[in-house]
N, CA, C and O atoms as CSV, one atom per row, in Angstrom:
chain,resi,resn,atom,element,x,y,z
A,1,UNK,N,N,0.833,-1.188,0.000
A,1,UNK,CA,C,0.000,0.000,0.000
A,1,UNK,C,C,0.876,1.248,0.000
A,1,UNK,O,O,1.963,1.255,0.578
A,2,UNK,N,N,0.396,2.295,-0.648
A,2,UNK,CA,C,1.122,3.562,-0.728
A,2,UNK,C,C,0.246,4.666,-0.161
A,2,UNK,O,O,-0.909,4.815,-0.560
A,3,UNK,N,N,0.789,5.432,0.761
A,3,UNK,CA,C,0.093,6.601,1.296
A,3,UNK,C,C,0.773,7.854,0.772
A,3,UNK,O,O,2.001,7.938,0.730
A,4,UNK,N,N,-0.033,8.824,0.375
A,4,UNK,CA,C,0.474,10.024,-0.280
A,4,UNK,C,C,0.037,11.270,0.478
A,4,UNK,O,O,-1.126,11.391,0.865
A,5,UNK,N,N,0.964,12.190,0.689
A,5,UNK,CA,C,0.662,13.436,1.382
A,5,UNK,C,C,1.236,14.597,0.575
A,5,UNK,O,O,2.446,14.693,0.370
A,6,UNK,N,N,0.339,15.479,0.121
A,6,UNK,CA,C,0.767,16.637,-0.666
A,6,UNK,C,C,1.078,17.822,0.238
A,6,UNK,O,O,0.560,17.929,1.350
A,7,UNK,N,N,1.924,18.698,-0.258
A,7,UNK,CA,C,2.229,19.946,0.444
A,7,UNK,C,C,2.673,20.981,-0.588
A,7,UNK,O,O,2.953,20.653,-1.741
A,8,UNK,N,N,2.729,22.236,-0.146
A,8,UNK,CA,C,3.248,23.285,-1.006
A,8,UNK,C,C,2.215,24.190,-1.646
A,8,UNK,O,O,2.564,25.149,-2.334
A,9,UNK,N,N,0.940,23.890,-1.421
A,9,UNK,CA,C,-0.091,24.749,-1.975
A,9,UNK,C,C,-0.136,26.096,-1.272
A,9,UNK,O,O,0.508,26.294,-0.242
A,10,UNK,N,N,-0.905,27.021,-1.840
A,10,UNK,CA,C,-1.033,28.332,-1.228
A,10,UNK,C,C,-1.636,29.341,-2.184
A,10,UNK,O,O,-2.192,28.988,-3.224
A,11,UNK,N,N,-1.511,30.607,-1.806
A,11,UNK,CA,C,-2.046,31.715,-2.590
A,11,UNK,C,C,-0.890,32.416,-3.294
A,11,UNK,O,O,0.123,32.737,-2.673
A,12,UNK,N,N,-1.047,32.649,-4.590
A,12,UNK,CA,C,-0.005,33.292,-5.376
A,12,UNK,C,C,-0.660,34.192,-6.417
A,12,UNK,O,O,-1.775,33.924,-6.866
A,13,UNK,N,N,0.026,35.244,-6.792
A,13,UNK,CA,C,-0.493,36.131,-7.834
A,13,UNK,C,C,-0.250,35.526,-9.214
A,13,UNK,O,O,0.661,34.722,-9.411
A,14,UNK,N,N,-1.074,35.929,-10.142
A,14,UNK,CA,C,-0.903,35.476,-11.523
A,14,UNK,C,C,0.504,35.806,-12.008
A,14,UNK,O,O,1.024,36.893,-11.756
A,15,UNK,N,N,1.102,34.859,-12.700
A,15,UNK,CA,C,2.469,35.017,-13.164
A,15,UNK,C,C,3.502,34.464,-12.208
A,15,UNK,O,O,4.677,34.343,-12.555
A,16,UNK,N,N,3.072,34.131,-11.011
A,16,UNK,CA,C,3.987,33.610,-10.007
A,16,UNK,C,C,4.210,32.115,-10.130
A,16,UNK,O,O,3.751,31.470,-11.073
A,17,UNK,N,N,4.928,31.583,-9.154
A,17,UNK,CA,C,5.304,30.172,-9.166
A,17,UNK,C,C,5.005,29.512,-7.823
A,17,UNK,O,O,4.994,30.160,-6.777
A,18,UNK,N,N,4.766,28.224,-7.886
A,18,UNK,CA,C,4.631,27.392,-6.696
A,18,UNK,C,C,5.249,26.036,-7.004
A,18,UNK,O,O,5.299,25.609,-8.157
A,19,UNK,N,N,5.716,25.368,-5.959
A,19,UNK,CA,C,6.232,24.014,-6.110
A,19,UNK,C,C,5.464,23.099,-5.166
A,19,UNK,O,O,5.521,23.264,-3.948
A,20,UNK,N,N,4.756,22.148,-5.724
A,20,UNK,CA,C,4.036,21.162,-4.931
A,20,UNK,C,C,4.914,19.935,-4.735
A,20,UNK,O,O,5.676,19.548,-5.621
A,21,UNK,N,N,4.794,19.336,-3.565
A,21,UNK,CA,C,5.505,18.102,-3.279
A,21,UNK,C,C,4.523,17.053,-2.799
A,21,UNK,O,O,3.487,17.363,-2.210
A,22,UNK,N,N,4.870,15.815,-3.062
A,22,UNK,CA,C,4.058,14.686,-2.615
A,22,UNK,C,C,4.999,13.665,-2.002
A,22,UNK,O,O,5.877,13.130,-2.679
A,23,UNK,N,N,4.811,13.399,-0.722
A,23,UNK,CA,C,5.632,12.420,-0.016
A,23,UNK,C,C,4.879,11.100,0.043
A,23,UNK,O,O,3.709,11.057,0.420
A,24,UNK,N,N,5.560,10.029,-0.333
A,24,UNK,CA,C,4.938,8.712,-0.384
A,24,UNK,C,C,5.549,7.785,0.646
A,24,UNK,O,O,6.757,7.800,0.882
A,25,UNK,N,N,4.696,6.980,1.254
A,25,UNK,CA,C,5.184,5.931,2.150
A,25,UNK,C,C,5.190,4.621,1.387
A,25,UNK,O,O,4.521,4.492,0.362
A,26,UNK,N,N,5.935,3.659,1.877
A,26,UNK,CA,C,5.943,2.356,1.219
A,26,UNK,C,C,7.211,2.113,0.445
A,26,UNK,O,O,7.775,3.027,-0.158
A,27,UNK,N,N,7.659,0.864,0.466
A,27,UNK,CA,C,8.927,0.520,-0.163
A,27,UNK,C,C,8.822,0.342,-1.666
A,27,UNK,O,O,9.841,0.199,-2.340
A,28,UNK,N,N,7.596,0.348,-2.211
A,28,UNK,CA,C,7.410,0.086,-3.634
A,28,UNK,C,C,7.191,1.350,-4.443
A,28,UNK,O,O,6.786,1.277,-5.603
A,29,UNK,N,N,7.456,2.521,-3.845
A,29,UNK,CA,C,7.200,3.789,-4.532
A,29,UNK,C,C,7.850,3.814,-5.900
A,29,UNK,O,O,7.238,4.275,-6.863
A,30,UNK,N,N,9.062,3.335,-6.006
A,30,UNK,CA,C,9.814,3.447,-7.254
A,30,UNK,C,C,9.241,2.595,-8.384
A,30,UNK,O,O,9.680,2.720,-9.527
A,31,UNK,N,N,8.284,1.743,-8.090
A,31,UNK,CA,C,7.676,0.921,-9.142
A,31,UNK,C,C,6.408,1.547,-9.707
A,31,UNK,O,O,5.857,1.045,-10.686
A,32,UNK,N,N,5.939,2.633,-9.107
A,32,UNK,CA,C,4.697,3.262,-9.512
A,32,UNK,C,C,4.942,4.449,-10.442
A,32,UNK,O,O,5.904,5.199,-10.271
A,33,UNK,N,N,4.070,4.606,-11.415
A,33,UNK,CA,C,3.986,5.882,-12.118
A,33,UNK,C,C,3.233,6.841,-11.190
A,33,UNK,O,O,2.364,6.429,-10.421
A,34,UNK,N,N,3.583,8.116,-11.278
A,34,UNK,CA,C,2.962,9.111,-10.411
A,34,UNK,C,C,2.316,10.195,-11.252
A,34,UNK,O,O,2.797,10.547,-12.329
A,35,UNK,N,N,1.218,10.711,-10.736
A,35,UNK,CA,C,0.521,11.753,-11.478
A,35,UNK,C,C,0.022,12.860,-10.578
A,35,UNK,O,O,-0.127,12.692,-9.368
A,36,UNK,N,N,-0.230,13.991,-11.201
A,36,UNK,CA,C,-0.893,15.111,-10.534
A,36,UNK,C,C,-2.199,15.399,-11.275
A,36,UNK,O,O,-2.241,15.458,-12.503
A,37,UNK,N,N,-3.243,15.572,-10.503
A,37,UNK,CA,C,-4.548,15.939,-11.024
A,37,UNK,C,C,-5.026,17.173,-10.263
A,37,UNK,O,O,-4.469,17.520,-9.222
A,38,UNK,N,N,-6.046,17.824,-10.778
A,38,UNK,CA,C,-6.608,18.972,-10.075
A,38,UNK,C,C,-8.110,19.015,-10.275
A,38,UNK,O,O,-8.650,18.499,-11.253
A,39,UNK,N,N,-8.768,19.653,-9.308
A,39,UNK,CA,C,-10.215,19.801,-9.381
A,39,UNK,C,C,-10.610,21.179,-8.876
A,39,UNK,O,O,-10.360,21.537,-7.725
A,40,UNK,N,N,-11.226,21.934,-9.755
A,40,UNK,CA,C,-11.728,23.257,-9.412
A,40,UNK,C,C,-13.188,23.131,-8.964
A,40,UNK,O,O,-13.862,22.165,-9.322
A,41,UNK,N,N,-13.677,24.094,-8.190
A,41,UNK,CA,C,-15.070,24.030,-7.734
A,41,UNK,C,C,-16.042,23.913,-8.900
A,41,UNK,O,O,-15.975,24.676,-9.864
A,42,UNK,N,N,-16.946,22.943,-8.794
A,42,UNK,CA,C,-17.955,22.759,-9.823
A,42,UNK,C,C,-17.479,22.080,-11.083
A,42,UNK,O,O,-18.234,21.950,-12.047
A,43,UNK,N,N,-16.218,21.639,-11.086
A,43,UNK,CA,C,-15.665,20.995,-12.275
A,43,UNK,C,C,-15.192,19.586,-11.947
A,43,UNK,O,O,-14.972,19.240,-10.787
A,44,UNK,N,N,-15.040,18.781,-12.994
A,44,UNK,CA,C,-14.537,17.433,-12.808
A,44,UNK,C,C,-13.024,17.452,-12.576
A,44,UNK,O,O,-12.325,18.392,-12.956
A,45,UNK,N,N,-12.549,16.389,-11.943
A,45,UNK,CA,C,-11.116,16.254,-11.752
A,45,UNK,C,C,-10.443,16.104,-13.111
A,45,UNK,O,O,-10.917,15.354,-13.964
A,46,UNK,N,N,-9.342,16.815,-13.310
A,46,UNK,CA,C,-8.654,16.756,-14.599
A,46,UNK,C,C,-7.173,16.443,-14.414
A,46,UNK,O,O,-6.559,16.780,-13.402
A,47,UNK,N,N,-6.637,15.796,-15.415
A,47,UNK,CA,C,-5.236,15.419,-15.425
A,47,UNK,C,C,-4.354,16.653,-15.610
A,47,UNK,O,O,-4.695,17.572,-16.355
A,48,UNK,N,N,-3.201,16.656,-14.911
A,48,UNK,CA,C,-2.241,17.749,-15.043
A,48,UNK,C,C,-0.916,17.236,-15.622
A,48,UNK,O,O,-0.450,17.722,-16.652
A,49,UNK,N,N,-0.317,16.247,-14.945
A,49,UNK,CA,C,0.994,15.765,-15.382
A,49,UNK,C,C,1.230,14.386,-14.794
A,49,UNK,O,O,0.655,14.032,-13.765
A,50,UNK,N,N,2.088,13.601,-15.461
A,50,UNK,CA,C,2.430,12.273,-14.969
A,50,UNK,C,C,3.876,11.952,-15.317
A,50,UNK,O,O,4.466,12.537,-16.226
A,51,UNK,N,N,4.432,10.997,-14.558
A,51,UNK,CA,C,5.822,10.605,-14.754
A,51,UNK,C,C,5.938,9.113,-14.518
A,51,UNK,O,O,5.288,8.575,-13.622
A,52,UNK,N,N,6.763,8.430,-15.318
A,52,UNK,CA,C,6.856,6.986,-15.150
A,52,UNK,C,C,7.784,6.644,-13.985
A,52,UNK,O,O,8.314,7.541,-13.330
A,53,UNK,N,N,7.979,5.366,-13.729
A,53,UNK,CA,C,8.677,4.925,-12.526
A,53,UNK,C,C,10.103,5.431,-12.445
A,53,UNK,O,O,10.600,5.712,-11.355
A,54,UNK,N,N,10.765,5.550,-13.584
A,54,UNK,CA,C,12.172,5.940,-13.574
A,54,UNK,C,C,12.369,7.454,-13.677
A,54,UNK,O,O,13.460,7.965,-13.425
A,55,UNK,N,N,11.316,8.153,-14.045
A,55,UNK,CA,C,11.449,9.585,-14.282
A,55,UNK,C,C,11.856,9.917,-15.697
A,55,UNK,O,O,12.013,11.089,-16.039
A,56,UNK,N,N,12.029,8.902,-16.529
A,56,UNK,CA,C,12.512,9.127,-17.877
A,56,UNK,C,C,11.440,9.467,-18.894
A,56,UNK,O,O,11.742,9.818,-20.035
A,57,UNK,N,N,10.191,9.363,-18.477
A,57,UNK,CA,C,9.085,9.627,-19.396
A,57,UNK,C,C,8.029,10.446,-18.662
A,57,UNK,O,O,7.548,10.055,-17.599
A,58,UNK,N,N,7.681,11.580,-19.244
A,58,UNK,CA,C,6.677,12.455,-18.636
A,58,UNK,C,C,5.572,12.755,-19.640
A,58,UNK,O,O,5.727,12.580,-20.848
A,59,UNK,N,N,4.455,13.213,-19.093
A,59,UNK,CA,C,3.276,13.474,-19.925
A,59,UNK,C,C,2.514,14.623,-19.289
A,59,UNK,O,O,2.301,14.632,-18.077
A,60,UNK,N,N,2.096,15.603,-20.105
A,60,UNK,CA,C,1.445,16.797,-19.589
A,60,UNK,C,C,0.131,17.076,-20.309
A,60,UNK,O,O,-0.035,16.760,-21.488
A,61,UNK,N,N,-0.785,17.668,-19.577
A,61,UNK,CA,C,-1.982,18.212,-20.208
A,61,UNK,C,C,-1.578,19.417,-21.052
A,61,UNK,O,O,-0.641,20.137,-20.708
A,62,UNK,N,N,-2.279,19.630,-22.141
A,62,UNK,CA,C,-1.944,20.752,-23.027
A,62,UNK,C,C,-2.017,22.087,-22.291
A,62,UNK,O,O,-1.271,23.015,-22.602
A,63,UNK,N,N,-2.912,22.178,-21.321
A,63,UNK,CA,C,-3.133,23.443,-20.616
A,63,UNK,C,C,-1.953,23.860,-19.748
A,63,UNK,O,O,-1.838,25.029,-19.382
A,64,UNK,N,N,-1.074,22.918,-19.416
A,64,UNK,CA,C,0.054,23.250,-18.539
A,64,UNK,C,C,1.402,23.033,-19.205
A,64,UNK,O,O,2.436,23.362,-18.625
A,65,UNK,N,N,1.408,22.488,-20.409
A,65,UNK,CA,C,2.653,22.187,-21.096
A,65,UNK,C,C,3.480,23.449,-21.272
A,65,UNK,O,O,2.971,24.478,-21.718
A,66,UNK,N,N,4.753,23.368,-20.923
A,66,UNK,CA,C,5.638,24.522,-21.020
A,66,UNK,C,C,5.656,25.385,-19.780
A,66,UNK,O,O,6.534,26.236,-19.632
A,67,UNK,N,N,4.699,25.182,-18.880
A,67,UNK,CA,C,4.640,25.972,-17.639
A,67,UNK,C,C,4.909,25.124,-16.400
A,67,UNK,O,O,5.502,25.597,-15.430
A,68,UNK,N,N,4.472,23.876,-16.440
A,68,UNK,CA,C,4.615,22.976,-15.287
A,68,UNK,C,C,5.657,21.906,-15.608
A,68,UNK,O,O,5.812,21.494,-16.758
A,69,UNK,N,N,6.367,21.464,-14.569
A,69,UNK,CA,C,7.341,20.388,-14.712
A,69,UNK,C,C,7.171,19.383,-13.581
A,69,UNK,O,O,7.200,19.750,-12.406
A,70,UNK,N,N,6.996,18.129,-13.935
A,70,UNK,CA,C,6.891,17.064,-12.935
A,70,UNK,C,C,8.244,16.375,-12.824
A,70,UNK,O,O,8.944,16.187,-13.819
A,71,UNK,N,N,8.601,16.000,-11.598
A,71,UNK,CA,C,9.855,15.288,-11.372
A,71,UNK,C,C,9.675,14.368,-10.177
A,71,UNK,O,O,8.704,14.491,-9.429
A,72,UNK,N,N,10.617,13.442,-9.999
A,72,UNK,CA,C,10.520,12.532,-8.858
A,72,UNK,C,C,11.914,12.216,-8.346
A,72,UNK,O,O,12.901,12.289,-9.079
A,73,UNK,N,N,11.969,11.866,-7.080
A,73,UNK,CA,C,13.207,11.435,-6.433
A,73,UNK,C,C,12.895,10.119,-5.732
A,73,UNK,O,O,12.330,10.112,-4.638
A,74,UNK,N,N,13.258,9.025,-6.352
A,74,UNK,CA,C,12.917,7.710,-5.791
A,74,UNK,C,C,13.682,7.418,-4.500
A,74,UNK,O,O,13.221,6.631,-3.672
A,75,UNK,N,N,14.826,8.035,-4.326
A,75,UNK,CA,C,15.579,7.830,-3.077
A,75,UNK,C,C,14.860,8.465,-1.893
A,75,UNK,O,O,14.988,8.005,-0.758
A,76,UNK,N,N,14.105,9.522,-2.164
A,76,UNK,CA,C,13.393,10.229,-1.099
A,76,UNK,C,C,11.892,9.957,-1.116
A,76,UNK,O,O,11.150,10.509,-0.304
A,77,UNK,N,N,11.444,9.107,-2.038
A,77,UNK,CA,C,10.013,8.791,-2.151
A,77,UNK,C,C,9.164,10.048,-2.326
A,77,UNK,O,O,8.144,10.210,-1.656
A,78,UNK,N,N,9.578,10.919,-3.209
A,78,UNK,CA,C,8.834,12.148,-3.432
A,78,UNK,C,C,8.625,12.400,-4.930
A,78,UNK,O,O,9.423,11.987,-5.771
A,79,UNK,N,N,7.545,13.080,-5.222
A,79,UNK,CA,C,7.276,13.562,-6.568
A,79,UNK,C,C,6.879,15.032,-6.431
A,79,UNK,O,O,6.166,15.410,-5.502
A,80,UNK,N,N,7.347,15.843,-7.358
A,80,UNK,CA,C,7.133,17.282,-7.277
A,80,UNK,C,C,6.491,17.818,-8.545
A,80,UNK,O,O,6.586,17.215,-9.614
A,81,UNK,N,N,5.845,18.944,-8.405
A,81,UNK,CA,C,5.259,19.643,-9.541
A,81,UNK,C,C,5.661,21.110,-9.440
A,81,UNK,O,O,5.148,21.842,-8.594
A,82,UNK,N,N,6.568,21.532,-10.293
A,82,UNK,CA,C,6.972,22.929,-10.357
A,82,UNK,C,C,6.017,23.656,-11.291
A,82,UNK,O,O,5.876,23.298,-12.460
A,83,UNK,N,N,5.361,24.685,-10.756
A,83,UNK,CA,C,4.348,25.402,-11.524
A,83,UNK,C,C,4.797,26.847,-11.704
A,83,UNK,O,O,4.926,27.594,-10.734
A,84,UNK,N,N,5.032,27.227,-12.943
A,84,UNK,CA,C,5.453,28.587,-13.272
A,84,UNK,C,C,4.393,29.282,-14.106
A,84,UNK,O,O,3.496,28.640,-14.651
A,85,UNK,N,N,4.503,30.589,-14.199
A,85,UNK,CA,C,3.566,31.392,-15.002
A,85,UNK,C,C,2.119,31.032,-14.685
A,85,UNK,O,O,1.309,30.805,-15.584
A,86,UNK,N,N,1.814,30.986,-13.416
A,86,UNK,CA,C,0.479,30.560,-12.983
A,86,UNK,C,C,-0.601,31.530,-13.434
A,86,UNK,O,O,-0.389,32.739,-13.521
A,87,UNK,N,N,-1.758,30.963,-13.715
A,87,UNK,CA,C,-2.919,31.732,-14.170
A,87,UNK,C,C,-4.069,31.499,-13.199
A,87,UNK,O,O,-4.087,30.492,-12.492
A,88,UNK,N,N,-5.033,32.422,-13.158
A,88,UNK,CA,C,-6.208,32.195,-12.300
A,88,UNK,C,C,-6.920,30.878,-12.614
A,88,UNK,O,O,-7.493,30.259,-11.717
A,89,UNK,N,N,-6.891,30.448,-13.867
A,89,UNK,CA,C,-7.527,29.184,-14.248
A,89,UNK,C,C,-6.833,27.972,-13.649
A,89,UNK,O,O,-7.379,26.870,-13.691
A,90,UNK,N,N,-5.643,28.152,-13.092
A,90,UNK,CA,C,-4.944,27.048,-12.432
A,90,UNK,C,C,-5.433,26.835,-11.001
A,90,UNK,O,O,-5.015,25.886,-10.338
A,91,UNK,N,N,-6.309,27.705,-10.525
A,91,UNK,CA,C,-6.854,27.573,-9.177
A,91,UNK,C,C,-7.637,26.281,-9.043
A,91,UNK,O,O,-8.566,26.025,-9.810
A,92,UNK,N,N,-7.258,25.466,-8.064
A,92,UNK,CA,C,-7.895,24.170,-7.868
A,92,UNK,C,C,-7.272,23.486,-6.660
A,92,UNK,O,O,-6.270,23.946,-6.113
A,93,UNK,N,N,-7.879,22.389,-6.260
A,93,UNK,CA,C,-7.227,21.472,-5.327
A,93,UNK,C,C,-6.396,20.508,-6.167
A,93,UNK,O,O,-6.903,19.906,-7.113
A,94,UNK,N,N,-5.138,20.366,-5.825
A,94,UNK,CA,C,-4.219,19.512,-6.574
A,94,UNK,C,C,-3.987,18.213,-5.804
A,94,UNK,O,O,-3.715,18.217,-4.604
A,95,UNK,N,N,-4.105,17.106,-6.533
A,95,UNK,CA,C,-3.977,15.781,-5.949
A,95,UNK,C,C,-2.802,15.028,-6.563
A,95,UNK,O,O,-2.560,15.088,-7.769
A,96,UNK,N,N,-2.098,14.334,-5.720
A,96,UNK,CA,C,-1.042,13.426,-6.138
A,96,UNK,C,C,-1.647,12.015,-6.183
A,96,UNK,O,O,-2.488,11.671,-5.353
A,97,UNK,N,N,-1.214,11.202,-7.155
A,97,UNK,CA,C,-1.758,9.857,-7.278
A,97,UNK,C,C,-0.683,8.891,-7.767
A,97,UNK,O,O,0.275,9.289,-8.429
A,98,UNK,N,N,-0.861,7.615,-7.430
A,98,UNK,CA,C,0.102,6.575,-7.798
A,98,UNK,C,C,-0.576,5.489,-8.616
A,98,UNK,O,O,-1.630,4.976,-8.242
A,99,UNK,N,N,0.049,5.146,-9.743
A,99,UNK,CA,C,-0.471,4.101,-10.622
A,99,UNK,C,C,0.469,2.908,-10.647
A,99,UNK,O,O,1.680,3.079,-10.786
A,100,UNK,N,N,-0.076,1.688,-10.514
A,100,UNK,CA,C,0.778,0.506,-10.573
A,100,UNK,C,C,1.346,0.239,-11.970
A,100,UNK,O,O,2.233,-0.600,-12.129
A,101,UNK,N,N,0.835,0.952,-12.983
A,101,UNK,CA,C,1.368,0.823,-14.343
A,101,UNK,C,C,2.622,1.691,-14.442
A,101,UNK,O,O,2.635,2.716,-15.124
A,102,UNK,N,N,3.664,1.263,-13.754
A,102,UNK,CA,C,4.830,2.106,-13.546
A,102,UNK,C,C,5.561,2.581,-14.779
A,102,UNK,O,O,6.187,3.641,-14.765
A,103,UNK,N,N,5.485,1.792,-15.866
A,103,UNK,CA,C,6.254,2.132,-17.056
A,103,UNK,C,C,5.598,3.223,-17.891
A,103,UNK,O,O,6.249,3.823,-18.746
A,104,UNK,N,N,4.304,3.488,-17.650
A,104,UNK,CA,C,3.567,4.395,-18.527
A,104,UNK,C,C,2.958,5.542,-17.742
A,104,UNK,O,O,2.090,5.303,-16.902
A,105,UNK,N,N,3.372,6.762,-17.979
A,105,UNK,CA,C,2.718,7.906,-17.336
A,105,UNK,C,C,1.358,8.132,-17.990
A,105,UNK,O,O,1.282,8.498,-19.163
A,106,UNK,N,N,0.306,7.918,-17.245
A,106,UNK,CA,C,-1.036,7.951,-17.804
A,106,UNK,C,C,-1.832,9.126,-17.275
A,106,UNK,O,O,-1.616,9.591,-16.157
A,107,UNK,N,N,-2.760,9.599,-18.099
A,107,UNK,CA,C,-3.633,10.698,-17.713
A,107,UNK,C,C,-5.014,10.238,-17.311
A,107,UNK,O,O,-5.891,11.064,-17.061
A,108,UNK,N,N,-5.228,8.919,-17.243
A,108,UNK,CA,C,-6.544,8.378,-16.924
A,108,UNK,C,C,-6.677,8.140,-15.428
A,108,UNK,O,O,-5.960,7.298,-14.887
A,109,UNK,N,N,-7.568,8.847,-14.736
A,109,UNK,CA,C,-7.714,8.680,-13.287
A,109,UNK,C,C,-7.997,7.244,-12.864
A,109,UNK,O,O,-7.571,6.822,-11.789
A,110,UNK,N,N,-8.721,6.477,-13.707
A,110,UNK,CA,C,-9.089,5.119,-13.312
A,110,UNK,C,C,-7.878,4.217,-13.171
A,110,UNK,O,O,-7.963,3.170,-12.530
A,111,UNK,N,N,-6.751,4.600,-13.757
A,111,UNK,CA,C,-5.549,3.768,-13.686
A,111,UNK,C,C,-4.693,4.083,-12.465
A,111,UNK,O,O,-3.638,3.479,-12.271
A,112,UNK,N,N,-5.145,5.025,-11.644
A,112,UNK,CA,C,-4.416,5.376,-10.424
A,112,UNK,C,C,-5.073,4.685,-9.238
A,112,UNK,O,O,-6.289,4.737,-9.056
A,113,UNK,N,N,-4.243,4.044,-8.446
A,113,UNK,CA,C,-4.726,3.212,-7.344
A,113,UNK,C,C,-4.784,3.964,-6.022
A,113,UNK,O,O,-5.673,3.725,-5.205
A,114,UNK,N,N,-3.841,4.867,-5.814
A,114,UNK,CA,C,-3.758,5.581,-4.540
A,114,UNK,C,C,-3.785,7.086,-4.787
A,114,UNK,O,O,-3.239,7.589,-5.769
A,115,UNK,N,N,-4.442,7.789,-3.860
A,115,UNK,CA,C,-4.609,9.239,-3.992
A,115,UNK,C,C,-4.269,9.927,-2.676
A,115,UNK,O,O,-4.501,9.376,-1.600
A,116,UNK,N,N,-3.721,11.130,-2.771
A,116,UNK,CA,C,-3.519,11.949,-1.593
A,116,UNK,C,C,-4.784,12.722,-1.251
A,116,UNK,O,O,-5.811,12.587,-1.916
A,117,UNK,N,N,-4.693,13.529,-0.208
A,117,UNK,CA,C,-5.860,14.267,0.271
A,117,UNK,C,C,-6.033,15.609,-0.435
A,117,UNK,O,O,-7.087,16.237,-0.330
A,118,UNK,N,N,-5.008,16.047,-1.147
A,118,UNK,CA,C,-5.103,17.273,-1.920
A,118,UNK,C,C,-4.513,18.483,-1.213
A,118,UNK,O,O,-4.453,18.533,0.015
A,119,UNK,N,N,-4.083,19.451,-2.002
A,119,UNK,CA,C,-3.585,20.717,-1.477
A,119,UNK,C,C,-4.138,21.844,-2.352
A,119,UNK,O,O,-4.156,21.743,-3.578
A,120,UNK,N,N,-4.584,22.910,-1.704
A,120,UNK,CA,C,-5.250,24.001,-2.417
A,120,UNK,C,C,-4.223,24.944,-3.042
A,120,UNK,O,O,-3.263,25.365,-2.397
A,121,UNK,N,N,-4.454,25.258,-4.304
A,121,UNK,CA,C,-3.680,26.275,-5.009
A,121,UNK,C,C,-4.645,27.353,-5.475
A,121,UNK,O,O,-5.609,27.068,-6.187
A,122,UNK,N,N,-4.385,28.588,-5.073
A,122,UNK,CA,C,-5.232,29.708,-5.467
A,122,UNK,C,C,-4.373,30.758,-6.149
A,122,UNK,O,O,-3.389,31.236,-5.585
A,123,UNK,N,N,-4.758,31.109,-7.368
A,123,UNK,CA,C,-4.023,32.104,-8.147
A,123,UNK,C,C,-4.907,33.331,-8.310
A,123,UNK,O,O,-5.980,33.259,-8.909
A,124,UNK,N,N,-4.454,34.445,-7.781
A,124,UNK,CA,C,-5.232,35.681,-7.856
A,124,UNK,C,C,-4.836,36.478,-9.090
A,124,UNK,O,O,-3.692,36.435,-9.542
A,125,UNK,N,N,-5.817,37.208,-9.623
A,125,UNK,CA,C,-5.549,37.992,-10.843
A,125,UNK,C,C,-5.062,39.393,-10.505
A,125,UNK,O,O,-4.790,40.186,-11.407
């Protein structure tokens, strides 16, 4: 089993940056693909970014490509999301998730087995 705890959310002005972190428990972290999703009020949860088990393959939603960067440190059991050039539309609760399909960074929520509790990101205009 993998437990996930996100941190790093907060309030930032448009154009600013934030770095989200997700700490994972469990000895099998390095075998999981990891993803970030977000959910804004009144909207469905949407995919943001994913990374495969080794960190060698990443996948981004078009809305964040070029602005967000996902990375992982398997020695520290952490995955991070660096968010630059933030926009008000990026306001949402951000969730970290783990998929047992470790070789493939996927954007499909159904393929993720474990989820964190979420961290709020608010971007003011």
